[in-house]
C-alpha positions as CSV (number, residue, x, y, z in Angstrom):
1,M,-13.2,-7.0,2.6
2,V,-16.9,-7.2,4.0
3,Y,-19.1,-3.5,3.9
4,L,-21.1,-3.5,6.9
5,K,-24.7,-3.0,6.4
6,G,-26.1,-4.4,9.1
7,K,-25.1,-6.0,12.5
8,S,-25.0,-9.7,11.4
9,L,-21.7,-11.1,9.1
10,E,-20.3,-14.2,8.6
11,K,-16.5,-13.6,9.1
12,K,-13.9,-15.3,6.8
13,Y,-10.4,-15.1,7.8
14,R,-7.7,-14.5,4.9
15,H,-3.9,-15.4,5.5
16,E,-1.7,-12.5,5.8
17,Y,2.1,-12.5,6.2
18,K,4.2,-9.5,6.5
19,Y,8.2,-9.3,5.4
20,L,10.9,-6.6,5.5
21,S,13.3,-6.6,2.7
22,P,16.0,-4.6,1.3
23,E,15.1,-3.0,-2.2
24,Y,17.6,-5.0,-4.6
25,I,15.9,-8.1,-3.2
26,L,12.3,-6.2,-3.4
27,S,12.8,-5.9,-6.6
28,Y,14.3,-9.0,-8.0
29,L,11.2,-10.6,-6.4
30,Q,8.6,-8.0,-7.5
31,K,9.9,-9.1,-11.4
32,R,10.1,-12.8,-10.9
33,V,6.4,-12.2,-9.5
34,G,5.3,-10.0,-12.2
35,M,5.7,-12.9,-14.6
36,V,3.5,-14.9,-13.5
37,L,0.8,-12.7,-11.6
38,Q,-1.5,-10.1,-13.1
39,L,-0.6,-6.5,-11.9
40,D,-4.0,-5.2,-10.2
41,P,-6.1,-3.2,-12.5
42,H,-7.0,-0.5,-10.2
43,T,-3.4,0.7,-10.5
44,G,-4.0,2.1,-14.0
45,D,-1.5,3.7,-15.9
46,A,0.8,4.5,-12.9
47,K,0.8,0.3,-12.4
48,Q,1.0,1.4,-8.5
49,Y,-0.7,3.7,-6.2
50,S,-0.4,5.7,-2.9
51,I,-2.3,4.5,0.1
52,R,-2.5,7.2,3.2
53,S,-4.3,5.7,6.6
54,I,-5.1,7.5,9.7
55,Y,-4.9,4.9,12.7
56,F,-6.7,5.0,15.8
57,D,-5.5,4.4,19.3
58,D,-6.6,5.0,23.4
59,M,-5.1,7.2,26.0
60,Y,-3.2,3.8,26.9
61,N,-1.8,2.7,23.2
62,T,-3.5,-0.4,23.6
63,C,-3.4,-1.0,20.0
64,Y,0.4,-0.1,20.0
65,R,0.9,-2.2,23.2
66,E,-1.2,-5.5,21.6
67,N,0.7,-5.5,18.5
68,E,4.0,-5.0,20.8
69,N,3.2,-7.9,22.8
70,G,1.7,-10.3,20.0
71,T,-1.7,-10.2,21.7
72,D,-4.1,-12.5,20.0
73,P,-6.9,-11.5,19.2
74,R,-6.7,-7.7,18.5
75,E,-7.9,-5.5,16.2
76,K,-7.8,-1.5,14.9
77,F,-9.6,1.4,13.3
78,R,-8.3,3.2,10.5
79,I,-9.7,5.9,7.8
80,R,-8.3,5.1,4.7
81,I,-7.5,7.0,1.2
82,Y,-6.0,6.3,-2.3
83,N,-4.2,8.7,-4.1
84,G,-4.8,11.3,-2.4
85,S,-8.6,11.4,-3.2
86,T,-11.3,12.5,-1.0
87,E,-14.5,10.9,-3.2
88,H,-13.6,7.3,-1.8
89,I,-12.8,7.3,1.8
90,K,-13.0,4.1,4.1
91,L,-13.7,3.3,7.5
92,E,-11.8,-0.1,8.1
93,L,-12.0,-2.4,11.0
94,K,-9.0,-4.9,10.8
95,Q,-9.1,-7.5,13.1
96,K,-5.8,-10.2,13.7
97,E,-6.2,-13.6,15.2
98,K,-2.5,-15.6,14.6
99,T,-1.6,-15.0,11.2
100,K,-5.4,-14.4,9.9
101,C,-6.9,-11.1,9.4
102,F,-10.3,-10.2,8.8
103,K,-11.3,-6.7,7.5
104,Y,-14.8,-4.8,7.8
105,S,-15.2,-1.7,5.8
106,A,-17.8,1.3,5.2
107,P,-17.9,4.3,3.4
108,L,-17.2,7.9,5.1
109,S,-18.3,11.1,3.9
110,F,-15.9,14.0,3.6
111,E,-17.7,16.3,6.2
112,Q,-17.5,13.2,8.9
113,C,-13.7,12.4,8.1
114,K,-13.1,15.8,9.2
115,T,-14.7,15.6,11.9
116,I,-13.1,12.7,13.2
117,M,-9.7,13.8,12.4
118,Q,-10.7,16.7,15.2
119,G,-11.2,14.3,17.8
120,K,-15.2,14.8,17.4
121,I,-17.9,12.5,17.3
122,P,-19.9,13.2,13.7
123,Q,-23.6,13.0,13.5
124,Y,-25.3,9.8,13.3
125,D,-28.7,8.8,12.7
126,S,-30.7,5.4,11.6
127,T,-28.9,5.0,8.3
128,T,-25.4,5.7,9.7
129,P,-23.3,2.3,8.8
130,F,-23.1,0.3,11.6
131,L,-19.0,0.4,11.6
132,V,-18.9,3.7,11.9
133,K,-21.5,3.6,15.0
134,K,-19.3,1.3,16.5
135,L,-16.0,3.6,15.8
136,I,-18.3,6.5,17.7
137,A,-19.1,4.5,20.6
138,R,-15.3,3.4,20.9
139,M,-14.8,7.4,20.7
140,K,-17.2,7.6,23.6
141,L,-16.5,4.9,25.7
142,V,-12.5,4.5,25.4
143,Q,-11.3,7.9,24.4
144,L,-10.4,6.2,21.0
145,H,-9.0,9.1,18.2
146,P,-6.5,9.5,16.0
147,V,-3.0,9.1,16.6
148,C,-0.8,9.0,13.3
149,I,-0.7,8.9,9.6
150,V,1.0,6.2,7.7
151,S,1.6,7.0,4.3
152,Y,3.3,4.6,1.6
153,E,3.1,3.9,-2.7
154,R,1.8,0.1,-3.3
155,V,2.7,-2.1,-6.5
156,P,0.2,-4.8,-6.1
157,Y,-0.3,-8.0,-7.8
158,I,-2.8,-11.0,-8.0
159,W,-3.7,-14.2,-8.7
160,T,-7.4,-14.9,-8.6
161,A,-7.1,-18.7,-7.8
162,G,-7.3,-18.6,-4.2
163,N,-7.6,-14.9,-3.8
164,V,-4.2,-14.6,-3.4
165,R,-2.5,-10.9,-3.5
166,I,1.2,-10.1,-3.1
167,T,1.9,-6.3,-2.5
168,F,5.4,-4.2,-2.4
169,D,5.2,-1.3,-0.4
170,R,8.0,1.3,-0.3
171,N,8.7,4.8,1.2
172,I,6.8,4.1,4.1
173,R,6.4,7.3,6.0
174,S,4.5,8.3,9.0
175,S,3.3,11.6,10.5
176,S,1.6,12.8,13.6
177,D,0.0,16.0,12.0
178,I,-3.3,14.4,11.6
179,N,-4.9,17.8,10.2
180,E,-2.5,17.4,7.0
181,F,-4.3,14.3,5.9
182,F,-5.6,15.5,2.9
183,S,-2.8,17.8,2.2
184,K,-0.9,17.1,-1.6
185,E,2.3,17.6,0.2
186,L,2.1,15.5,3.9
187,P,5.3,16.6,6.4
188,A,6.2,13.0,7.3
189,R,9.4,11.1,7.6
190,P,10.1,7.2,7.2
191,V,10.3,4.7,9.3
192,L,12.7,2.2,8.2
193,E,16.1,2.0,7.9
194,S,17.0,3.5,4.4
195,G,16.7,0.8,1.5
196,T,14.3,-1.4,3.6
197,N,10.8,-1.9,2.6
198,M,7.7,-4.5,2.8
199,V,6.2,-7.1,0.9
200,E,2.6,-8.4,1.8
201,V,1.5,-12.1,0.9
202,K,-2.5,-12.7,1.9
203,F,-4.4,-15.5,0.7
204,D,-7.7,-17.5,1.6
205,E,-7.2,-21.0,2.4
206,L,-4.0,-22.2,0.3
207,L,-1.2,-20.3,-1.2
208,P,-0.4,-22.3,-4.6
209,D,3.1,-23.9,-4.7
210,F,4.9,-22.1,-7.2
211,I,4.3,-19.0,-5.7
212,Y,5.3,-20.4,-2.1
213,E,8.7,-21.3,-3.8
214,L,9.1,-18.0,-5.1
215,L,8.8,-16.2,-2.0
216,Q,10.9,-18.9,-0.1
217,S,13.4,-18.1,-2.6
218,S,14.1,-14.8,-2.2
219,K,15.1,-15.4,1.8
220,L,12.6,-12.8,3.0
221,V,12.5,-11.7,6.8
222,Q,9.1,-12.4,8.3
223,T,8.1,-9.6,10.5
224,A,4.5,-9.5,13.2
225,F,4.9,-5.8,13.4
226,S,2.5,-3.5,11.6
227,K,2.8,-0.6,9.4
228,Y,0.9,1.4,12.1
229,Y,3.3,-0.4,14.7
230,L,6.7,0.7,13.2
231,C,5.0,4.3,12.6
232,R,4.0,4.9,16.0
233,R,7.3,3.6,17.5
234,Y,8.9,5.6,15.3
235,N,7.1,8.6,16.8
236,M,7.1,7.9,20.5
237,T,11.1,6.2,20.1
238,G,12.5,7.6,17.2
239,E,13.5,4.0,16.3
240,S,13.2,2.0,13.5
241,I,13.4,-1.9,12.6
């Protein structure tokens, strides 16, 4: 991830793979991964954290259609918080090219976030992060606006050599009630079949052999669809995957 302070940054893409998995396989794999990888220290005593994101799209649902059609490259904006906290709100731009991803990030104030949630343009000046200005430009030019909330619980493991990260994401839910983003009890619905969850694997250059073998032995089903796509698909069609 790169925090935007200027207009020119060197990109370093990371490999990213997503897998859908029934809970019994997910639990088995998590136990095996936990024996060799370190639990991300950001999880604290809870050993997991919750993630909640607002995703954006335009009036033509371009981001949704590009994911559905496998358009390459593509990108999407989101606002993200952890454990429901308003202290650290992040605006992120995620770009994807084939199986590689790159993520820009910039801080948002609570006031900026509330304004954007309403589909309005926040105040900005010369000190406003470039990424925030880029979102504002997209809001003006193509009517980019908040369309859904994605919420889930994550258990993340890390392997510092190669910057490997394996996450186990459960209870993936969706809400179209953007105004409830900061609510403790978000009105949301599951978007996957009961008992189905997601594993994500991210790394820089090479995935160590022992981690690759762990994943192969678990018979995971790879998916090209993002959580955003799954949630929008459910909201728009009522269908889960």
